[in-house]
N, C-alpha and C positions, 0 to 999 in steps of 0.2 A: 473175785477180780471186784474190787470198791466200786462204789459210786463215781467218784472221782475219776478213777483208770478209766471205768467207761464212757464216762461224757469225753476222757480224752481220744480214747480210743474212736471216737465217733464225732470227728471236729465238722461233717457235713450236717448234722442237726442243727449246729445253731450261725450255719452261713447262709444267709439269704441269696434267695434264688434271683435268677432276671425277672423283672416286671414282663408278662407276658400278656398283660390286657389287648395292645395292640395287634399281637402275632397270628398268624394263622392257627388251627390244630397239623399242620403238615409241619410249621416251622417251630413247633412246640415239640416236637416230637423227633426232630433230627437236632433241637438242642438239649435234649436230655440225657441221660447216661444210659446205659444199657448194659442188660446183660445178656451173652447170646443162648444161653438156657435161662435166661426170664420170662416174664410176662407184663404187659400192658395192662392195667384194672384200674377204672375210673368208680373212687367212693363214694360210698350216699354224701360224703361232706361235699361232693364238688372237684375233689384233690387227683389229680390223674399221679398215678403211681406206677413206678417199674418195681416191680418184683425180682432176687435172684431166684433161681432152681430150689433155694430153700423157704424165700419167703422172708430175704431182708429186703427193706426198702432198697434201692441202687437212689433212685433220684423220684422226686415229687415236685408237681407244678400245682398252684390253684387254678382252678378255671374259671371264667365266666358264664354267667348263661350263656350267651350265644355259642360259644366253644364248647360247652356241655350237647346243644342241640347240635352244634357239628359232628361232634364226637358219634351221636346216636344216628345223626343223619335218616330219622323215620318221624311219621307224626307225632307230637306232644305228647297224643293218649297211649302211645307206644312206652314212652322214656318213665322209667319208673318216677312213682310221684314224688319222693322227697328230692328227687334230682329237679323238680321243676322250678324249685322257690331255694336251692343250694346256691352259694359261692366261694365256690374253693379261695378266695381270694380275705376268705374272713378267717381261714383256719391258720391256728400257732404255728409257727415254724416245731415245735413240738409234737404237735400232732397229725403235722406232715408226715415227719417221721416214723411215729405210731401211730398208726390206723388202731380206730378200731377192731377186734378180733372179725366183724361181719362183715369188713371194707378188706380182709386180708383174703385172696383165694386159697383155696385149702388145694394141698397138693392130690393130685389123682392115683388111685391105686396101680400095681401093677396090672391087672385085669382092665380098668380104663384103658391104658397106653394099649392094651394089646387091642382092644375095638375100636380106638380110633387110629393106629397104625393098617390094621385089616378093612378099615373103611375109607383109609387115603391109599390103598393099595386097589381095591376093588375102583375106585374112581378113576384113577389111571389107567385101569386095565380097560374100562367102557368109555372113555376119554381119550384115547393116547394124542388127540389135535388139540386140545384144550389149553389157551391164553395163560390161564393161572399153573397150569406144569410148568410153560415156558419160563428162562432166567430171565428176570428186569435188565434193563439198560447197562445200568450201573452193576452188577453182579457179572458180566459178561467179560469184563476187564479183568 
């Protein structure tokens, strides 16, 4: 596929995203496109991205410093140092949709997935009444 055909096949790379400066992080998550089998990741550039299962970017939004701190919800000394000065609003549209390799979460191996499933099952066995195991109100409908 030629470069021009690739660009035409991915129109979202040139479509500016709505301004998120005044939105809460919860509002941003609700506004973003997501994939059921995907993963959310905040890059070191301050851009919140949702990746599909094979790590294609589904949606991307640049976050402000207050939103980055809200994402982590921990004291500043526990936030990665690069994010303490990051401003995702200054990242180009191209870079939002084509992150550095270090900002793309790696796909876990089958062995890692099996360990995670086993840990979840063990948690369920030991905590049958846990609130986090109950369906959310909007999922019950």
